[in-house]
C-alpha positions as CSV (number, residue, x, y, z in Angstrom):
1,M,166.1,217.1,63.5
2,K,166.1,216.4,67.2
3,R,169.4,215.0,68.6
4,V,169.1,211.8,70.8
5,R,171.8,211.5,73.4
6,F,173.0,207.9,74.3
7,Y,172.2,208.4,77.9
8,D,168.6,209.1,77.0
9,S,168.2,205.5,75.9
10,P,165.5,203.8,78.0
11,V,167.7,200.7,78.3
12,L,170.4,202.7,80.0
13,N,168.0,204.4,82.2
14,V,166.9,201.0,83.7
15,Q,168.1,200.9,87.2
16,M,169.7,197.5,88.3
17,P,168.9,196.2,91.7
18,L,171.6,196.7,94.2
19,W,171.6,193.1,95.4
20,R,172.5,191.8,92.0
21,S,175.7,193.9,91.8
22,R,176.6,192.8,95.2
23,L,175.9,189.1,94.3
24,V,178.2,189.4,91.3
25,L,180.9,190.9,93.5
26,I,180.5,188.2,96.1
27,L,180.7,185.5,93.4
28,L,183.9,187.0,91.9
29,M,185.4,187.2,95.4
30,L,184.5,183.6,96.1
31,G,186.1,182.6,92.8
32,F,189.3,184.4,93.7
33,V,189.2,182.8,97.2
34,A,188.7,179.3,95.6
35,L,191.6,179.9,93.3
36,A,193.8,181.0,96.2
37,V,192.8,178.0,98.2
38,K,193.5,175.7,95.3
39,A,196.8,177.3,94.7
40,L,197.7,177.0,98.4
41,Y,196.7,173.4,98.3
42,L,198.7,172.6,95.2
43,Q,201.8,174.6,96.1
44,G,201.8,173.9,99.8
45,L,200.0,170.8,100.9
46,S,200.3,168.7,97.8
47,T,203.8,169.9,96.6
48,E,205.6,166.6,97.3
49,F,202.9,164.4,95.8
50,L,202.7,166.5,92.6
51,Q,206.5,166.6,92.3
52,Q,206.6,162.8,92.5
53,Q,203.9,162.6,89.9
54,G,205.8,164.9,87.6
55,E,209.0,163.0,88.1
56,R,207.2,159.8,87.3
57,R,206.1,161.3,84.0
58,Y,209.1,163.3,82.9
59,E,212.1,162.9,85.2
60,R,214.3,159.9,84.5
61,T,217.5,158.4,86.0
62,L,219.7,157.5,83.0
63,V,222.1,154.6,83.7
64,L,225.5,155.4,82.2
65,P,226.8,152.0,81.4
66,A,230.4,151.2,82.1
67,T,232.4,149.9,79.2
68,R,233.0,146.2,79.7
69,G,236.6,145.2,79.9
70,K,238.4,143.5,77.0
71,I,239.6,139.9,77.2
72,F,243.1,139.3,75.7
73,D,245.2,136.2,75.1
74,R,248.4,135.8,77.0
75,S,250.4,137.9,74.5
76,G,248.1,140.9,75.0
77,S,248.0,141.5,71.2
78,V,245.0,139.2,70.3
79,V,241.6,140.4,71.4
80,L,239.3,137.6,72.4
81,A,236.3,139.7,73.5
82,S,235.6,143.5,73.3
83,S,232.6,145.8,73.4
84,V,231.6,147.7,70.2
85,P,229.0,150.5,69.8
86,A,225.5,149.4,68.7
87,R,222.0,150.8,68.6
88,A,218.7,149.8,70.3
89,I,215.6,150.4,68.1
90,W,212.6,151.5,70.2
91,A,209.2,153.0,69.4
92,I,206.2,155.0,70.8
93,P,203.2,152.8,69.8
94,E,200.8,155.7,69.5
95,D,203.1,157.6,67.1
96,A,204.0,154.4,65.2
97,K,200.4,154.2,63.9
98,D,201.4,156.6,61.1
99,A,204.0,154.2,59.7
100,T,203.0,152.8,56.3
101,P,203.1,149.1,55.5
102,E,206.0,149.7,53.1
103,Q,208.0,151.4,55.8
104,L,207.3,148.5,58.2
105,A,208.3,146.0,55.6
106,A,211.6,147.7,54.9
107,L,212.2,148.0,58.7
108,G,211.5,144.3,59.2
109,K,213.9,143.4,56.4
110,L,216.7,145.4,57.9
111,L,216.1,144.0,61.4
112,D,215.5,140.5,60.1
113,M,212.2,140.4,61.9
114,P,208.7,139.5,60.5
115,V,206.4,142.6,60.3
116,K,203.9,140.8,62.5
117,D,206.4,140.6,65.3
118,I,207.1,144.4,65.0
119,Q,203.3,145.1,65.0
120,S,202.8,142.8,68.0
121,R,205.1,145.1,70.1
122,L,203.0,148.1,69.1
123,V,199.6,146.9,70.3
124,D,199.6,148.7,73.6
125,E,199.2,152.4,72.6
126,D,199.3,153.5,76.3
127,K,203.0,152.8,76.5
128,N,205.5,155.5,75.7
129,F,208.5,153.1,75.2
130,V,208.9,149.6,73.7
131,Y,212.0,147.9,72.5
132,I,211.8,146.6,68.9
133,K,215.3,145.1,68.7
134,R,218.5,145.7,70.7
135,Q,222.2,145.5,69.8
136,V,221.7,146.4,66.2
137,P,225.0,147.0,64.3
138,L,225.7,150.7,63.4
139,D,225.5,150.2,59.7
140,V,222.1,148.7,59.9
141,A,220.9,151.4,62.4
142,A,222.1,154.0,59.9
143,K,219.9,152.5,57.1
144,I,216.9,152.4,59.5
145,K,217.4,156.0,60.3
146,E,217.2,156.9,56.6
147,L,213.7,155.2,56.5
148,K,212.3,157.9,58.8
149,V,209.6,155.6,60.1
150,P,207.2,157.6,62.3
151,G,207.3,156.7,66.0
152,F,210.6,154.7,65.8
153,H,213.7,156.0,67.5
154,Q,217.2,154.8,68.4
155,Q,219.5,154.9,71.4
156,G,223.1,154.0,71.9
157,E,224.4,150.9,73.6
158,M,227.2,148.4,73.5
159,R,227.4,145.0,71.9
160,R,230.0,142.3,72.7
161,S,232.2,141.1,69.9
162,Y,234.2,137.9,69.8
163,P,236.8,138.0,67.0
164,E,238.0,134.4,67.4
165,G,234.5,133.0,67.0
166,D,234.0,129.3,67.6
167,I,237.7,128.6,68.1
168,A,237.7,130.1,71.6
169,A,234.0,130.0,72.4
170,H,234.2,127.6,75.3
171,V,236.9,129.6,77.0
172,V,235.6,133.1,76.6
173,G,231.9,132.4,76.7
174,F,229.4,135.2,76.0
175,T,227.1,137.8,77.6
176,N,223.3,138.3,77.4
177,I,221.4,141.2,76.0
178,E,222.1,143.2,79.2
179,D,225.8,142.7,78.8
180,Q,226.1,140.3,81.8
181,G,228.3,137.2,81.5
182,I,226.5,133.9,80.9
183,E,229.2,131.4,80.0
184,G,233.0,131.0,80.3
185,I,235.3,133.7,81.4
186,E,232.6,136.3,80.8
187,L,230.6,134.6,83.6
188,A,233.6,133.6,85.9
189,F,234.9,137.2,86.0
190,N,231.7,139.1,85.3
191,S,232.1,141.5,88.2
192,E,235.7,142.5,87.2
193,L,234.7,142.9,83.6
194,S,231.5,144.8,84.2
195,G,232.9,147.7,86.2
196,R,230.4,150.1,87.9
197,P,227.7,152.0,86.0
198,G,227.2,155.7,86.5
199,S,224.0,157.7,86.5
200,R,222.4,160.9,85.2
201,R,219.2,162.5,86.5
202,V,217.3,164.3,83.7
203,I,214.0,165.5,82.5
204,K,212.8,164.1,79.2
205,D,209.9,165.0,76.9
206,R,207.5,162.4,75.5
207,L,209.9,161.6,72.6
208,G,212.6,160.6,75.0
209,R,214.7,163.7,74.4
210,V,216.7,165.1,77.3
211,V,215.3,168.6,78.2
212,E,217.6,169.4,81.2
213,D,219.8,167.8,83.9
214,V,218.5,167.9,87.4
215,Q,221.4,166.3,89.2
216,A,225.1,166.1,88.8
217,V,226.4,163.3,86.6
218,V,228.0,160.3,88.4
219,P,230.6,159.0,86.0
220,P,230.8,155.2,85.3
221,V,233.9,153.1,86.2
222,N,234.9,151.0,83.3
223,G,235.5,147.2,83.7
224,Q,239.0,145.7,84.0
225,D,240.8,144.2,81.0
226,L,241.8,140.5,81.5
227,S,244.8,138.7,80.1
228,L,244.1,135.0,79.9
229,S,246.7,132.2,80.0
230,I,245.4,131.1,76.6
231,D,247.8,131.4,73.6
232,A,245.7,132.2,70.5
233,G,248.1,130.4,68.2
234,L,248.0,127.2,70.2
235,Q,244.3,127.5,70.6
236,F,243.9,127.5,66.8
237,D,246.3,124.6,66.4
238,L,244.4,122.5,69.0
239,F,241.0,123.4,67.6
240,S,242.0,122.6,64.0
241,A,243.6,119.2,65.0
242,L,240.5,118.2,66.9
243,K,238.2,119.2,64.1
244,K,240.2,117.2,61.6
245,A,240.1,114.1,63.8
246,K,236.4,114.5,64.6
247,D,235.6,114.6,60.9
248,E,238.0,111.8,60.0
249,H,236.6,109.4,62.6
250,Q,233.0,110.7,62.5
251,A,233.1,111.1,66.2
252,K,230.2,112.5,68.3
253,A,232.6,115.0,70.0
254,A,236.2,115.9,70.6
255,A,238.0,117.7,73.4
256,G,241.6,118.8,74.2
257,I,243.7,120.8,76.6
258,I,247.3,122.1,76.8
259,V,248.8,122.8,80.2
260,D,252.1,124.6,80.9
261,V,253.7,122.3,83.5
262,R,256.0,125.0,84.8
263,T,253.3,127.6,85.6
264,G,250.0,125.7,85.6
265,E,248.7,128.0,83.0
266,I,246.1,126.5,80.5
267,L,247.6,127.4,77.2
268,A,244.7,126.1,75.1
269,L,241.3,124.5,75.7
270,A,239.0,123.4,72.9
271,N,235.8,121.4,72.3
272,L,233.8,120.2,69.3
273,P,231.0,120.7,68.5
274,S,231.4,124.4,69.1
275,Y,229.4,127.5,68.4
276,D,229.8,131.1,67.3
277,P,229.3,133.4,70.3
278,N,228.6,136.3,67.9
279,D,225.5,134.6,66.7
280,R,222.7,134.4,69.3
281,E,220.9,131.7,67.3
282,D,224.0,129.5,67.4
283,R,224.2,129.5,71.2
284,K,222.1,126.4,72.0
285,G,222.2,122.7,72.5
286,A,225.1,120.3,73.0
287,A,227.5,122.8,71.3
288,L,227.5,124.9,74.5
289,R,229.0,122.1,76.6
290,N,232.6,122.7,77.7
291,R,233.4,119.0,77.6
292,V,237.0,119.4,78.9
293,I,235.7,120.8,82.1
294,T,232.0,119.7,82.6
295,D,231.9,116.2,81.0
296,T,233.1,113.2,83.0
297,F,233.9,109.7,81.7
298,E,235.6,106.5,82.8
299,P,239.2,107.1,81.8
300,G,240.4,103.6,81.1
301,S,244.1,102.9,80.7
302,I,245.2,106.5,81.2
303,M,244.7,105.9,84.9
304,K,247.3,103.0,85.0
305,P,250.4,105.2,85.6
306,F,248.9,106.5,88.9
307,T,248.3,103.0,90.3
308,A,251.8,102.0,89.3
309,A,253.3,105.1,90.9
310,L,251.4,104.4,94.1
311,A,252.7,100.8,94.3
312,L,256.3,102.0,93.7
313,S,255.9,104.8,96.3
314,L,254.7,102.4,99.0
315,G,257.4,99.9,98.2
316,R,255.0,97.1,97.3
317,I,256.7,96.6,94.0
318,T,260.0,97.5,92.3
319,T,261.0,98.0,88.7
320,S,262.1,94.3,88.7
321,T,259.0,92.8,90.2
322,M,257.6,90.3,87.7
323,F,253.9,89.5,87.0
324,N,252.7,86.5,85.0
325,T,249.7,87.8,83.0
326,G,249.3,84.5,81.3
327,N,247.4,84.2,78.0
328,G,245.3,87.3,78.3
329,H,242.5,85.9,80.4
330,Y,242.5,86.0,84.2
331,R,239.7,84.9,86.6
332,Y,239.4,87.2,89.6
333,Q,236.7,87.5,92.1
334,G,234.2,85.7,89.9
335,A,235.0,87.9,86.9
336,T,237.2,87.5,83.9
337,I,239.8,90.2,83.3
338,T,241.1,90.3,79.8
339,D,244.0,91.9,77.8
340,V,244.0,92.8,74.1
341,S,246.7,90.2,73.6
342,S,248.7,87.5,75.4
343,N,251.6,89.2,77.2
344,G,253.1,86.6,79.4
345,T,255.4,87.7,82.2
346,L,255.9,91.5,82.6
347,N,257.4,94.0,85.0
348,V,255.6,97.2,85.8
349,A,257.2,99.0,82.8
350,G,256.0,96.2,80.5
351,I,252.5,96.4,82.1
352,L,252.3,100.1,81.2
353,R,253.9,99.6,77.8
354,R,251.5,96.7,76.9
355,S,248.6,98.3,78.8
356,S,247.8,95.1,80.6
357,N,244.6,95.1,82.6
358,I,245.6,91.8,84.2
359,G,249.0,93.2,85.3
360,M,247.2,96.2,86.9
361,T,244.8,93.8,88.7
362,M,247.7,92.0,90.2
363,I,249.3,95.2,91.3
364,S,246.0,96.3,92.9
365,E,246.1,93.1,95.1
366,L,249.1,94.6,96.8
367,L,247.3,97.8,97.7
368,T,244.4,98.6,100.0
369,S,241.3,100.4,98.9
370,Q,242.0,103.2,101.4
371,E,245.6,103.7,100.0
372,M,244.2,104.0,96.5
373,W,241.4,106.3,97.5
374,N,243.8,108.6,99.4
375,N,246.1,108.8,96.4
376,F,243.4,109.4,93.8
377,T,241.9,112.1,96.0
378,E,245.3,113.8,96.4
379,L,245.6,113.8,92.6
380,G,242.3,115.7,92.4
381,F,239.9,113.0,91.4
382,G,236.5,113.1,93.0
383,R,236.7,116.8,93.7
384,A,236.3,120.0,91.6
385,P,239.5,121.5,90.4
386,Q,240.3,125.1,91.5
387,A,240.4,126.5,88.0
388,N,238.5,129.9,88.2
389,F,235.9,128.5,85.8
390,P,232.2,127.9,86.1
391,G,230.7,124.4,86.0
392,V,233.9,122.4,86.7
393,A,233.0,118.8,87.4
394,S,234.2,116.9,90.4
395,G,233.8,113.5,88.8
396,R,232.9,110.4,90.8
397,L,235.1,108.5,93.3
398,R,233.1,106.5,95.8
399,P,234.2,106.2,99.4
400,W,236.8,103.5,99.8
401,E,234.8,101.6,102.5
402,R,232.3,100.6,99.8
403,W,234.9,99.2,97.4
404,R,234.8,95.5,96.7
405,P,238.1,93.7,95.6
406,I,236.8,93.5,92.0
407,E,236.1,97.3,92.1
408,R,239.6,98.0,93.4
409,A,241.0,96.1,90.5
410,T,238.9,97.9,87.8
411,M,239.7,101.3,89.3
412,A,243.4,100.4,89.0
413,Y,243.0,100.3,85.2
414,G,240.4,103.1,84.9
415,Y,236.9,101.7,85.3
416,G,234.5,102.4,88.2
417,L,235.4,106.0,88.6
418,S,234.8,109.1,86.4
419,V,237.0,112.1,85.7
420,S,237.1,115.1,83.5
421,L,239.8,115.7,80.8
422,L,240.8,118.8,82.9
423,Q,241.4,116.6,85.9
424,I,243.4,114.0,84.1
425,A,245.6,116.6,82.4
426,H,246.1,118.3,85.8
427,A,247.1,114.9,87.4
428,Y,249.6,114.2,84.7
429,T,251.7,117.2,85.7
430,V,253.0,115.1,88.6
431,F,254.9,113.0,86.1
432,A,256.0,116.0,84.0
433,R,257.3,117.7,87.1
434,N,259.2,116.2,90.1
435,G,256.2,114.4,91.6
436,D,254.3,117.6,92.5
437,M,251.0,118.7,91.0
438,V,250.9,122.4,90.0
439,S,247.9,124.6,90.5
440,L,245.9,125.5,87.4
441,T,244.8,128.9,86.1
442,L,243.1,130.4,83.1
443,L,244.5,133.8,83.8
444,K,248.0,134.8,82.9
445,R,250.0,134.0,86.0
446,K,251.9,136.9,87.6
447,G,253.5,135.2,90.6
448,K,255.0,131.8,91.2
449,A,252.7,128.8,90.9
450,T,251.9,126.7,94.0
451,S,252.1,122.9,93.9
452,V,251.3,119.8,96.1
453,Q,253.8,117.0,96.4
454,V,252.2,113.7,95.5
455,F,255.0,111.4,94.6
456,T,258.8,111.5,95.2
457,P,261.0,112.9,92.4
458,Q,262.5,109.4,92.0
459,V,259.1,107.7,91.5
460,A,258.0,110.5,89.1
461,G,261.2,110.0,87.1
462,L,260.6,106.2,86.9
463,I,257.1,106.6,85.6
464,R,258.3,109.3,83.2
465,A,260.7,106.8,81.6
466,M,258.1,104.1,81.5
467,L,255.6,106.5,79.7
468,E,258.3,107.5,77.2
469,A,258.7,103.8,76.4
470,A,254.9,103.5,76.1
471,A,254.8,106.3,73.5
472,G,258.0,105.0,71.8
473,P,258.6,103.0,68.6
474,E,255.7,100.7,69.2
475,G,253.4,103.7,69.2
476,A,254.7,105.6,66.3
477,K,251.4,107.5,65.9
478,Q,252.3,109.5,69.0
479,K,255.8,110.2,67.9
480,V,256.8,113.9,67.5
481,P,259.7,114.4,65.1
482,G,262.7,115.9,66.9
483,Y,261.3,115.6,70.4
484,R,261.1,112.9,73.1
485,V,257.6,112.5,74.4
486,A,255.9,110.4,77.0
487,G,252.3,109.5,77.4
488,K,249.5,106.9,77.7
489,S,246.5,106.0,75.6
490,G,243.2,104.9,77.0
491,T,240.1,103.3,75.5
492,A,236.9,102.9,77.6
493,R,233.6,101.5,76.7
494,Q,230.6,103.8,77.1
495,I,227.8,102.9,79.5
496,V,224.4,102.7,77.8
497,N,221.3,101.9,79.9
498,G,223.4,100.7,82.8
499,H,225.5,98.3,80.7
500,Y,228.8,98.6,78.9
501,S,228.3,99.0,75.1
502,K,230.1,96.8,72.7
503,S,230.1,99.5,70.0
504,L,230.5,102.9,71.7
505,Y,233.9,103.9,73.0
506,R,235.9,106.9,74.1
507,G,239.5,107.0,73.0
508,S,242.0,109.3,74.8
509,F,245.7,110.1,74.9
510,V,247.5,112.1,77.6
511,G,251.2,112.9,77.5
512,F,253.9,115.5,77.9
513,G,257.1,116.6,76.4
514,P,260.0,117.0,75.8
515,V,260.9,114.3,78.2
516,S,264.4,115.8,78.9
517,N,262.8,118.9,80.4
518,P,258.9,118.7,80.2
519,R,257.2,121.9,79.2
520,V,253.6,121.0,78.5
521,V,250.9,118.3,79.1
522,V,248.5,117.6,76.2
523,A,245.3,115.7,76.8
524,V,243.0,114.7,73.9
525,S,239.8,112.7,73.9
526,L,237.4,111.6,71.1
527,D,233.9,110.5,72.0
528,E,232.1,107.8,70.1
529,P,234.2,107.4,66.9
530,H,232.5,105.5,64.1
531,V,235.2,105.3,61.4
532,G,238.9,104.3,61.4
533,G,239.1,102.5,64.8
534,Y,238.4,103.4,68.3
535,Y,241.6,102.7,70.3
536,G,243.0,105.9,72.0
537,S,246.4,105.3,70.4
538,V,244.8,105.2,66.9
539,I,242.3,108.1,67.0
540,S,243.7,110.4,69.7
541,G,247.4,109.6,69.5
542,P,247.9,111.4,66.1
543,V,246.1,114.5,67.5
544,F,248.4,114.5,70.5
545,A,251.5,114.2,68.2
546,S,250.3,117.1,66.0
547,V,249.4,119.4,68.8
548,M,252.5,118.6,70.9
549,G,254.8,119.2,67.9
550,S,253.2,122.6,67.0
551,T,253.1,123.6,70.7
552,L,256.8,122.9,71.3
553,R,257.8,124.7,68.1
554,R,255.6,127.7,68.8
555,L,257.1,127.9,72.3
556,G,260.6,127.7,70.9
557,V,261.5,124.6,72.8
558,Q,264.8,123.1,71.6
559,P,264.5,119.5,70.1
560,D,265.9,116.8,72.4
561,A,265.6,113.7,70.3
562,P,268.6,112.2,68.6
563,V,268.8,112.5,64.8
564,D,268.2,108.8,64.1
565,S,264.8,109.0,66.0
566,L,263.5,111.0,63.0
567,V,263.9,108.0,60.8
568,A,260.7,106.0,60.3
569,V,260.7,102.6,62.0
570,G,260.0,99.8,59.5
571,S,258.7,97.2,61.9
572,P,254.9,96.7,62.3
573,H,253.4,98.6,65.1
574,E,251.3,97.2,67.9
575,V,247.9,98.6,68.5
576,R,247.5,99.2,72.2
577,R,244.6,100.3,74.4
């Protein structure tokens, strides 16, 4: 058998043209040159562009949030607001396609969200990150993690918590989903509470997992803690008393404030209706209004002590000057001024005690519009108080040049101007002190309070004695067992469609105690009561008494009333405006 060698194959013996081998070589060389040029272009000329594109896809700057400062009451032991850990639930729409209907239903139940709302956030499959719900409590987040829903992930964040709930809602306020203050102290001191966030530059994969750090971490600076002037115990007492009165009289709203006359610190501030700042669904409507600070109203008779004090200061009247108020009706400047009852001849103390509009009109005739305007302005009416709080109202006090005599008269007894409850409580500190009005604060005061002298100590003392008589035996609803208190009630008609209503009123009471050494001013107002009367002495007087009594006892103030003052007076009581 003849052996055939492989190189004897006719195929192998075919001679390839030289030009073809050279062409292949040239093509290979051109390919390598093209690759080299492309590499040079990518690594040299386009480096910056490509790095930017890569960073856009995978490199992220993580914001390291600062822990928001806590808010305490004045004791430092009661937390009014703090930040607690929470989770944000997010998803990658493309990956979430694998989630079963049962898993989505279970997820929606835990998040308290309709399944269709979850699905609507997953429509755009080109996105790599969409929030499903933020600030989810840790226990709920743990249950969600157990579901192992494809495409759904979690990341840590902080949620604001308000332990006192609706009791301190209008003072503390609340934050939004980004942890920025929206209302109250949270808004007023947002920059101090927020601190300064840090940062971390990292590379992430498409699942959001950190692969590596590409820059040194800049640590966050946590927010400052704040100690408010608010006393949590007094806040509870005030809120509870207002709620009881609002329910009892079926009032539209109620508001109250307690001010320390020595330091100007606001010890309590409450409004009804209120809301729970922990519940986002509850943060809406009229409940958000901080009526003590933002709502203004015609004060009525609680303005009368200021007119009387001005007339005494200017020497236009003395404590023995007498005014004949007649039978309760007085024609003045084409209008009829009326009193609740026939009071006859009264001095200034009697005018305040009997709350005589006619008497105040006669006193106003001895004053000029400019004198009254200057004094009211000095007391803070017509301008916003400096109280470190958002939304403080300035009220309305028209320029004195435009006052007619009848308007000067009505302003003397509290009509024709508007004030907030904060303003009226602030102004009453001139009588609780030696004629000087102390500056207010919602933060615990560290230094000495400043004040502005408005009346002389002698005039302040005279009005203080008159207001004690006004809140004396004839006004037993304002009596505080064991303590001498002073104050004035006020009842004002509401304006409806430009006219004074005959059925809608606001009843207020403002006072201070103990008279021997005043410690606090308490101001209370009920808006539109429908049951049990509407006079300020009837509906707000008992709230004042309750709050004043609990406040003085909590502050450890020694009783200053004689023992026999604790015995009930058997004579009938007059109902005053």
